C-alpha positions in Angstrom: 7.5 14.5 0.1 3.8 14.7 0.8 0.4 14.0 -0.5 -1.7 17.2 -0.1 -5.5 16.8 0.0 -7.4 20.1 -0.4 -10.4 20.2 1.9 -11.2 23.9 1.5 -14.9 24.4 1.6 -15.5 20.8 2.7 -19.1 20.6 3.9 -20.1 19.4 7.3 -19.6 15.6 7.5 -17.3 15.6 4.5 -14.5 14.0 6.5 -15.6 10.6 7.7 -14.2 7.6 9.6 -15.7 4.3 8.6 -14.9 0.5 8.5 -14.6 -1.3 5.2 -14.6 -5.1 5.0 -13.1 -4.9 1.4 -10.3 -2.6 2.5 -9.4 -4.9 5.4 -9.5 -8.0 3.1 -7.1 -6.1 0.8 -4.8 -5.5 3.8 -4.9 -9.2 4.6 -4.2 -10.1 1.0 -1.2 -7.8 1.1 0.0 -9.5 4.3 -0.3 -12.9 2.6 1.7 -11.6 -0.5 4.3 -9.8 1.6 4.6 -11.3 5.1 8.0 -9.7 5.5 6.2 -6.3 5.7 4.2 -7.6 8.7 6.2 -9.8 11.0 3.4 -9.5 13.7 1.1 -11.4 11.3 3.6 -13.9 10.0 2.1 -16.8 12.0 -1.4 -15.9 10.8 -0.2 -15.7 7.1 1.6 -19.1 7.4 -1.6 -20.7 8.9 -3.8 -19.3 6.1 -1.5 -20.5 3.3 -1.3 -23.9 4.9 -5.1 -24.1 5.1 -5.9 -22.9 1.5 -6.9 -25.3 -1.1 -4.4 -25.4 -4.0 -6.8 -23.8 -6.5 -7.5 -20.9 -4.1 -3.8 -20.4 -3.4 -3.1 -20.2 -7.1 -5.9 -17.7 -7.6 -4.4 -15.4 -5.0 -1.0 -15.6 -6.5 -2.3 -14.9 -10.0 -4.1 -11.8 -8.9 -1.6 -10.4 -6.4 -0.8 -7.7 -8.9 -3.8 -5.9 -7.3 -2.5 -5.7 -3.8 1.2 -6.8 -3.5 3.2 -3.5 -4.0 0.3 -1.1 -4.7 -3.3 -1.6 -3.8 -5.8 -1.0 -6.7 -7.9 2.0 -5.9 -11.2 0.2 -6.2 -10.1 -2.1 -3.3 -10.1 0.8 -0.9 -13.7 2.1 -1.0 -14.6 5.7 -0.6 -18.1 4.8 0.5 -17.6 1.7 2.8 -20.6 -0.6 3.1 -21.5 -2.9 6.0 -20.7 -6.1 4.0 -18.1 -7.4 1.6 -20.7 -8.4 -0.9 -22.1 -4.8 -1.0 -18.7 -3.4 -1.6 -18.0 -5.8 -4.3 -21.2 -4.8 -6.0 -20.0 -1.2 -6.0 -16.7 -2.4 -7.7 -18.8 -4.1 -10.3 -20.4 -0.8 -11.2 -17.0 0.7 -12.2 -16.5 0.9 -16.0 -13.8 -1.3 -17.6 -11.4 1.7 -18.4 -11.3 2.8 -14.8 -11.0 -0.7 -13.4 -8.2 -1.7 -15.7 -6.2 1.5 -15.3 -6.5 1.2 -11.5 -5.6 -2.5 -11.6 -2.4 -1.8 -13.6 -1.0 0.8 -11.3 2.5 0.0 -10.1 5.1 1.7 -7.9 7.5 2.3 -10.9 8.3 5.8 -12.2 5.4 8.2 -12.0 3.0 5.5 -10.6 -0.5 6.8 -10.8 -1.8 7.5 -14.3 -2.9 11.1 -15.0 -6.6 11.7 -15.7 -5.9 12.7 -19.4 -3.7 9.6 -20.1 -5.2 7.2 -22.7 -6.7 3.9 -21.5 -4.5 0.8 -22.1 -7.7 -0.8 -23.4 -7.9 1.7 -26.2 -4.3 3.0 -26.9 -1.5 0.7 -28.1 1.3 2.8 -26.6 -0.4 2.8 -23.2 -1.0 -0.9 -23.5 2.6 -1.6 -24.3 3.8 0.6 -21.4 1.5 -1.3 -19.0 2.8 -4.6 -20.1 6.4 -3.5 -19.8 5.8 -2.4 -16.3 4.0 -5.6 -15.4 6.8 -7.7 -16.9 9.3 -5.9 -14.6 7.2 -6.9 -11.6 7.4 -10.6 -12.4 5.9 -13.4 -14.6 2.6 -13.7 -12.6 1.9 -10.0 -12.8 2.8 -10.0 -16.5 0.4 -12.9 -17.2 -2.4 -11.3 -15.1 -2.0 -8.0 -17.0 -2.1 -9.8 -20.4 -5.3 -11.5 -19.4 -6.9 -8.3 -18.0 -6.2 -6.4 -21.2 -7.4 -9.2 -23.5 -10.7 -9.8 -21.6 -11.4 -7.4 -18.7 -14.9 -8.8 -18.1 -13.7 -12.3 -17.6 -10.8 -11.3 -15.3 -13.1 -9.0 -13.3 -15.6 -11.9 -12.7 -12.7 -14.2 -11.7 -11.2 -11.6 -9.3 -14.6 -11.1 -7.6 -15.1 -14.8 -7.3 -11.6 -15.1 -5.8 -12.4 -12.4 -3.2 -15.7 -14.0 -2.3 -13.9 -17.4 -1.8 -11.6 -15.6 0.7 -14.5 -14.9 2.9 -15.1 -18.6 3.7 -11.4 -19.5 3.5 -10.1 -17.0 6.1 -11.6 -13.5 5.9 -14.8 -14.1 7.9 -12.9 -15.5 10.9 -10.2 -12.9 10.7 -12.8 -10.0 10.4 -14.7 -11.3 13.4 -11.4 -11.2 15.4 -10.6 -7.5 14.5 -14.0 -5.9 14.0 -14.2 -4.9 17.7 -10.8 -3.2 17.7 -11.8 -1.4 14.5 -15.1 -0.3 16.0 -13.3 0.9 19.2 -10.9 3.0 17.0 -13.8 4.5 15.0 -15.6 5.5 18.2 -12.4 7.3 19.4 -11.8 9.0 16.0 -15.4 10.1 15.6 -15.6 11.4 19.1 -12.4 13.5 18.6 -13.8 14.8 15.3 -17.1 15.8 16.9 -15.6 17.3 20.1 -12.2 18.7 19.1 -12.4 19.0 15.3 -10.5 17.8 12.3 -7.0 18.6 13.6 -7.3 16.4 16.7 -8.9 13.5 14.8 -6.0 13.6 12.2 -3.4 13.8 14.9 -4.8 10.5 16.4 -4.5 8.8 13.0 -0.8 8.9 12.5 2.2 11.2 13.0 2.4 11.2 9.2 -1.0 12.9 8.8 -1.5 16.5 9.8 -3.7 19.5 9.1 -2.0 22.5 7.5 -2.1 25.7 9.6 -4.7 27.3 7.4 -7.0 24.3 8.0 -7.7 23.8 4.3 -5.2 21.0 3.5 -4.6 17.5 4.9 -0.9 16.6 4.6 0.1 13.0 4.3 3.7 12.0 4.3 4.0 9.8 1.2 6.6 8.6 -1.4 6.1 11.4 -3.9 4.8 15.0 -4.0 1.2 14.7 -5.1 -2.0 16.8 -4.7 -5.7 16.0 -4.9 -8.9 17.6 -3.8 -11.8 16.4 -1.8 -14.4 18.5 -3.6 -17.9 17.9 -2.3 -17.4 14.1 -2.0 -15.2 14.5 1.0 -12.4 12.3 2.4 -12.7 8.9 4.0 -10.4 7.4 6.6 -10.5 3.6 7.1 -8.9 1.9 10.1 -7.0 -1.3 9.6 -5.6 -3.9 12.0 -3.7 -5.8 9.3 -2.4 -2.7 7.5 0.5 -1.7 9.8 3.0 -0.3 9.0 1.4 1.0 5.7 -0.5 4.2 5.3 -2.5 3.7 2.1 -3.8 6.7 0.2 -6.1 6.8 -2.8 -5.4 10.0 -4.7 -5.5 9.3 -8.4 -7.6 11.7 -10.6 -11.2 10.7 -10.7 -11.1 8.9 -7.4 -12.4 10.3 -4.1 -9.5 10.6 -1.6 -9.3 7.7 0.9 -6.7 7.0 3.6 -6.4 3.6 5.2 -4.4 3.8 8.4 -3.2 1.2 10.9 -4.6 0.8 14.4 -2.5 -2.2 15.6 0.5 -1.7 17.8 4.0 -2.7 16.6 5.7 -5.7 18.3 8.8 -5.4 20.4 12.0 -5.1 18.5 14.9 -7.6 18.4 18.1 -6.2 20.0 21.1 -5.9 17.6 24.8 -5.1 18.2 25.9 -1.5 18.5 28.3 -2.0 15.5 25.3 -3.0 13.3 23.3 0.1 14.4 26.3 2.4 13.7 26.8 0.8 10.2 23.1 1.3 9.4 23.1 5.0 10.6 26.1 5.7 8.4 24.4 4.0 5.4 21.4 6.2 5.9 23.4 9.4 6.1 23.0 10.2 2.4 19.9 11.8 0.8 20.0 9.6 -2.3 20.0 6.4 -0.3 17.0 7.8 1.7 15.1 8.4 -1.5 15.9 4.8 -2.7 14.7 3.4 0.6 11.4 5.3 0.3 10.8 3.5 -3.0 12.0 0.1 -1.8 9.7 0.4 1.2 6.8 -0.2 -1.2 8.2 -3.4 -2.6 11.1 -5.0 -4.5 12.6 -3.1 -7.3 15.4 -3.6 -9.9 18.3 -1.2 -10.2 16.9 0.0 -13.5 13.5 0.8 -12.0 15.1 2.8 -9.2 17.3 4.7 -11.6 14.2 5.6 -13.7 12.1 6.6 -10.7 14.8 9.0 -9.4 16.4 10.1 -12.7 19.8 8.6 -11.7 22.3 6.5 -13.6 22.2 2.7 -12.9 25.9 2.7 -11.8 25.2 5.4 -9.3 22.2 3.5 -7.9 24.3 0.3 -7.7 26.9 2.0 -5.6 24.3 3.2 -3.1 22.5 -0.1 -3.0 25.9 -1.8 -2.2 26.2 0.4 0.9 22.7 -0.5 2.0 23.4 -4.2 1.5 26.6 -4.1 3.6 24.5 -2.5 6.4 22.1 -5.4 6.3 19.2 -3.2 5.1 18.7 -4.8 1.7 18.7 -8.3 0.1 18.7 -9.2 -3.5 17.2 -12.1 -5.4 17.3 -13.0 -9.1 14.0 -13.7 -11.0 14.9 -14.7 -14.5 16.8 -11.7 -16.1 15.7 -9.4 -13.3 17.6 -8.8 -10.0 15.3 -7.3 -7.4 16.4 -5.4 -4.3 14.2 -5.9 -1.2 14.2 -3.7 1.9 14.5 -5.3 5.3 11.5 -3.4 6.7 11.7 -4.8 10.3 15.4 -3.9 10.5 14.8 -0.3 9.3 11.6 0.3 11.4 13.4 -0.9 14.6 16.5 1.3 14.1 15.6 4.1 16.5 14.8 1.7 19.3 17.8 -0.4 18.5 20.0 2.6 19.0 18.6 3.4 22.4 18.8 -0.3 23.5 22.4 -0.6 22.3 23.4 2.5 24.2 21.7 1.5 27.5 22.6 -2.2 27.7 
């Protein structure tokens, strides 16, 4: 499964590496919403939550629909600016239809909305579908979606104000700590791009990003098979310290392709018993379970959502989830009438090293 970005005929300078304050703030907000995805930043997240005023903490929770399981495309700028304020000004220039459609993107089913799909602001069926998906994500997301569809202008202003408040609350200090590492990474990438070309620069981004043999397509290993084109606008790559382990890609129709990639190094894994490693390897030895894991890696999902996304029956999905739970790779938690399955990302990401450690010790 890949995202393919057509760069055929891309003009000189069309592929760029640049820092984005807004994209890094978005990565930080995702860490705050999903600290389990980022154990290396768990202490930082706990300190931030402890220091937030109650009103600011509630604002982050009410808007987490924008960055928890999928980042809204307008939060990952194609044309990064030097300051957060300038990038937020660019977001303000997006029309309501594009803003709302991007804000309501989820990881369920087909995910990104096709260019020709009607706007949920103007089409009753699209509106109902958006609200159904938001309801499945949780009560806060449902409430946010309802407010956004009822009064997009007011919600947009509130979201901007919330992001601006983050600067004083935690972003400015965190950005000052990581900006040197980001600048160092950018110097490396731009030097490789200038001296050795696109292939070498992409190889240094991630093993999941490659240049096709013909040199006309960037291939990114992602959840579903998708394709987009850079056209004359080009492709932007944005480094992130807080983004690991995620490789975020903007590819929806009408949006310039952007890839946000991690520059931080993973922390050392915790050793686990050989019996646990064996059980997990056996659980992963099935193509359907691997597909389910690829979806669950993006965030918690119900059995029904997984069945819809992969065109399976709920009983079949339940059987595979039971195997993954016995292996210690999943947990479940009830939220009202929904039971969500959550992937243990640290356990899965450490599996290769765990195997070697268990064999050698």
